[in-house]
C-alpha positions in Angstrom: 22.8 -16.4 -48.3 20.0 -15.5 -45.3 17.5 -17.8 -45.2 13.6 -16.2 -45.6 11.1 -16.5 -43.0 9.5 -19.2 -44.2 12.5 -21.5 -44.7 14.0 -20.5 -41.3 10.4 -21.9 -40.4 10.9 -25.3 -42.2 14.4 -25.7 -41.1 12.9 -25.4 -37.2 10.3 -27.6 -37.7 12.4 -30.6 -39.1 14.8 -29.9 -36.6 12.8 -30.4 -34.0 11.6 -33.8 -35.7 15.2 -35.0 -36.2 15.8 -37.4 -33.3 12.2 -39.4 -34.2 12.4 -38.8 -37.7 13.0 -42.2 -39.2 10.7 -43.7 -36.6 8.0 -41.8 -38.2 8.7 -41.6 -42.1 7.1 -44.3 -43.3 5.6 -42.4 -46.3 9.1 -40.7 -47.3 10.9 -44.0 -46.8 8.4 -45.7 -49.3 8.7 -42.9 -51.9 12.4 -43.0 -51.5 12.4 -46.7 -52.2 10.9 -46.2 -55.1 12.6 -43.3 -56.4 15.8 -45.5 -55.6 14.7 -48.6 -58.0 14.0 -46.0 -60.4 17.6 -45.0 -60.0 19.3 -48.3 -60.3 17.0 -49.0 -63.4 18.5 -45.8 -65.3 21.9 -47.2 -64.2 21.4 -50.6 -65.5 19.4 -49.6 -68.8 20.1 -46.5 -69.9 20.8 -45.9 -72.7 20.3 -49.3 -74.2 16.2 -48.3 -72.9 14.6 -45.2 -74.3 14.8 -43.0 -71.2 11.4 -41.2 -72.1 9.5 -44.2 -72.0 6.6 -43.8 -69.7 6.2 -47.6 -69.0 9.9 -48.0 -67.2 8.6 -45.6 -64.5 5.3 -47.5 -64.1 7.0 -50.7 -64.0 9.4 -49.9 -61.5 6.5 -48.1 -59.1 4.5 -51.5 -59.2 7.9 -53.8 -58.2 9.6 -51.6 -55.8 10.3 -52.4 -52.0 12.1 -53.0 -49.5 13.2 -56.6 -50.4 14.3 -55.4 -54.0 16.5 -52.8 -52.3 18.4 -55.0 -50.2 19.1 -56.9 -53.2 20.3 -54.4 -55.3 22.4 -53.1 -52.1 24.1 -56.5 -52.7 25.2 -55.8 -56.2 26.3 -52.5 -55.6 25.2 -50.6 -58.8 26.2 -47.5 -57.3 29.6 -47.9 -56.8 31.9 -45.1 -58.0 29.2 -42.6 -58.3 29.6 -39.4 -57.1 26.4 -38.7 -55.2 24.3 -35.5 -53.7 21.8 -36.4 -51.8 19.7 -33.0 -51.5 17.6 -32.6 -48.6 18.6 -35.8 -47.1 16.9 -35.4 -43.5 18.8 -38.1 -41.6 20.9 -39.3 -44.1 18.6 -42.6 -44.6 19.5 -42.9 -48.1 22.6 -41.3 -48.1 23.7 -44.2 -45.9 22.3 -46.7 -48.8 24.4 -44.8 -51.5 27.2 -44.9 -49.4 27.4 -48.6 -48.3 27.2 -49.2 -52.1 30.7 -47.1 -52.9 29.2 -44.2 -53.7 30.9 -41.0 -52.6 28.0 -39.0 -51.4 27.3 -35.3 -50.4 24.3 -34.8 -48.0 22.7 -31.1 -48.3 19.8 -30.2 -46.1 18.2 -27.0 -44.9 17.9 -28.1 -41.2 21.0 -28.5 -39.2 19.1 -30.6 -36.6 18.3 -33.1 -39.2 22.0 -32.7 -40.7 23.6 -33.1 -37.3 21.6 -36.7 -36.8 23.1 -37.7 -40.2 26.4 -36.5 -39.3 26.2 -38.6 -36.1 25.1 -42.0 -38.4 28.0 -41.4 -40.7 26.0 -41.8 -43.7 27.6 -39.7 -45.5 31.1 -38.4 -46.6 30.3 -34.7 -46.9 27.9 -32.6 -45.4 26.3 -29.3 -46.1 23.9 -27.6 -44.4 22.4 -24.7 -47.0 19.2 -23.9 -49.1 18.8 -26.3 -52.4 18.1 -23.1 -53.8 21.6 -21.4 -53.6 23.9 -24.5 -53.4 27.4 -23.9 -52.6 28.9 -26.6 -55.1 30.7 -26.1 -58.3 28.8 -27.4 -61.5 29.2 -30.5 -63.3 30.2 -31.8 -59.8 27.7 -35.1 -59.3 27.1 -38.0 -61.3 23.6 -38.2 -60.1 21.5 -35.6 -57.5 18.8 -37.4 -55.5 15.8 -35.4 -54.1 13.1 -37.3 -52.0 10.2 -35.2 -50.8 12.3 -31.7 -50.6 11.3 -29.5 -53.4 8.1 -29.1 -52.9 9.6 -26.6 -50.4 11.2 -24.6 -52.7 9.3 -21.2 -54.5 9.6 -21.0 -57.4 10.3 -24.3 -58.4 12.4 -23.8 -61.7 15.2 -22.1 -59.2 15.8 -25.5 -56.9 15.6 -27.6 -59.9 17.9 -25.5 -61.8 20.2 -25.7 -59.0 20.1 -29.5 -58.9 20.8 -29.3 -62.7 23.6 -27.3 -62.7 25.5 -29.2 -59.9 25.0 -32.8 -62.2 27.3 -34.1 -64.7 26.4 -34.2 -68.4 25.3 -37.6 -69.0 23.8 -37.6 -65.5 20.5 -37.4 -63.8 18.2 -35.1 -61.5 16.3 -37.7 -59.8 13.4 -36.6 -57.2 10.1 -36.9 -55.8 7.5 -34.1 -55.1 4.0 -33.6 -53.7 1.5 -32.4 -56.5 -2.3 -30.6 -56.0 -4.5 -33.0 -54.3 -2.0 -34.2 -51.4 -3.5 -34.7 -48.2 -7.3 -34.0 -49.9 -9.1 -36.1 -47.1 -7.7 -33.6 -44.4 -8.4 -30.7 -46.0 -11.7 -31.5 -46.8 -12.8 -32.5 -43.5 -11.1 -29.1 -42.1 -13.7 -27.0 -44.7 -16.2 -28.9 -42.7 -15.1 -27.8 -39.4 -14.2 -24.0 -39.8 -13.8 -23.5 -43.5 -10.5 -22.0 -43.0 -6.9 -22.9 -44.7 -5.3 -25.5 -42.9 -3.5 -27.6 -45.7 -0.6 -25.6 -47.5 -0.8 -25.0 -51.5 0.6 -27.7 -53.6 1.7 -27.3 -57.3 -0.8 -28.6 -60.3 1.0 -31.5 -62.2 0.8 -29.1 -65.2 2.7 -26.5 -63.6 5.1 -29.1 -62.4 5.5 -30.3 -66.1 5.7 -26.8 -67.2 8.9 -26.1 -65.0 10.2 -29.3 -65.8 10.0 -28.5 -69.8 12.9 -26.6 -69.7 14.8 -29.8 -69.9 14.7 -33.3 -71.0 12.6 -34.9 -68.4 10.3 -37.9 -67.5 7.4 -37.7 -64.9 4.8 -39.8 -63.4 2.2 -38.9 -61.2 1.5 -41.8 -58.4 -0.8 -41.6 -55.8 0.0 -43.1 -52.8 -2.3 -43.3 -49.5 -1.2 -44.5 -46.4 -4.0 -45.0 -43.8 -3.9 -44.8 -39.9 -5.6 -46.7 -37.2 -6.5 -43.2 -35.4 -7.0 -40.0 -36.5 -4.5 -38.9 -33.6 -2.2 -40.9 -35.2 -2.6 -39.4 -38.6 -1.7 -36.1 -37.3 1.3 -37.4 -35.3 2.8 -38.7 -38.5 2.8 -34.9 -39.8 3.9 -33.3 -36.7 6.5 -36.4 -36.3 8.2 -35.7 -39.9 8.5 -32.3 -39.0 5.4 -31.3 -41.4 3.1 -29.4 -39.1 3.1 -26.6 -41.4 1.4 -28.1 -43.8 -1.4 -28.6 -41.8 -1.5 -25.0 -39.9 -1.3 -23.3 -43.3 -1.9 -19.3 -42.1 -3.5 -20.6 -39.1 -2.0 -20.1 -35.7 -2.2 -21.8 -32.2 -2.8 -25.3 -31.3 -5.9 -27.2 -32.1 -8.9 -27.7 -29.2 -9.6 -30.8 -28.2 -13.5 -29.5 -29.8 -11.6 -29.0 -33.1 -10.1 -32.6 -32.7 -13.7 -34.3 -32.4 -15.3 -32.0 -34.9 -12.7 -33.5 -37.3 -12.9 -36.7 -36.3 -16.8 -36.8 -36.8 -16.3 -35.9 -40.3 -12.8 -37.3 -41.4 -13.5 -39.9 -44.1 -12.9 -43.5 -43.3 -12.1 -46.8 -45.1 -12.4 -50.0 -43.3 -12.3 -48.2 -40.0 -9.0 -46.8 -41.2 -8.2 -42.8 -41.8 -6.5 -42.7 -45.0 -4.4 -39.6 -46.2 -3.5 -39.2 -49.9 -0.3 -37.9 -51.3 -0.4 -37.2 -54.9 3.4 -38.3 -55.5 5.4 -37.0 -58.9 8.2 -38.8 -59.4 10.6 -37.2 -62.2 14.1 -37.3 -63.6 15.7 -34.8 -65.1 18.5 -35.4 -67.8 21.2 -33.7 -67.9 22.8 -32.7 -71.2 
């Protein structure tokens, strides 16, 4: 299936960032660690724990860390599982799953990202495809994992339906995405500079909940706010992860020095650092 113009631009942007992505993708790695911890808890506690108990999500979000990831890697909770990493990027988490003995299929829209993952040997199988049209048979995976990828899908229900379709009954579609209010500091600062749209639209949490209501699900909104020593560093973090289209919106052309200076004057700071808030949604769909 041919990609839309917007999807093609997204794939190109992430492809350009692929070589250095892991060095700047701290926020993506943080959400991925949290999502991974949620998956481990589901494997260890389900079905003895009520899967719809939101306190489980909150507990995981407050405790997850790199150290806990390293500890769970040694216990290999995913051994023998068939996992689809949808929107795998450079294969950062595909590699984690594979180290635990999982059979991993890494799927990404960007051939550049997928090539980095392939060179690292992050998975056993690699597929360059749109997750809105996954070229895989129904009921193929125990777990479908997607970290900060489905926000590029419109409409959302098509992507989630595809992820659900390729998951085995009794398995999980486990994901993170971004909701309305993400990048609010940047959006409000730009409004004071030129009152033009520089930050793309994100779905309201109510819309995400409505879409997910087609399946048994559990969702948690967790605001995460990285801070940066300079505004340039903040903007480079977006460019470095291939997400420049987030800040460009419908406006084209490079930012001028005058615009950057104006933006810096109005951008809010906290303890001399520049915050950027992501309204992060953690979700699970339970495959019936």
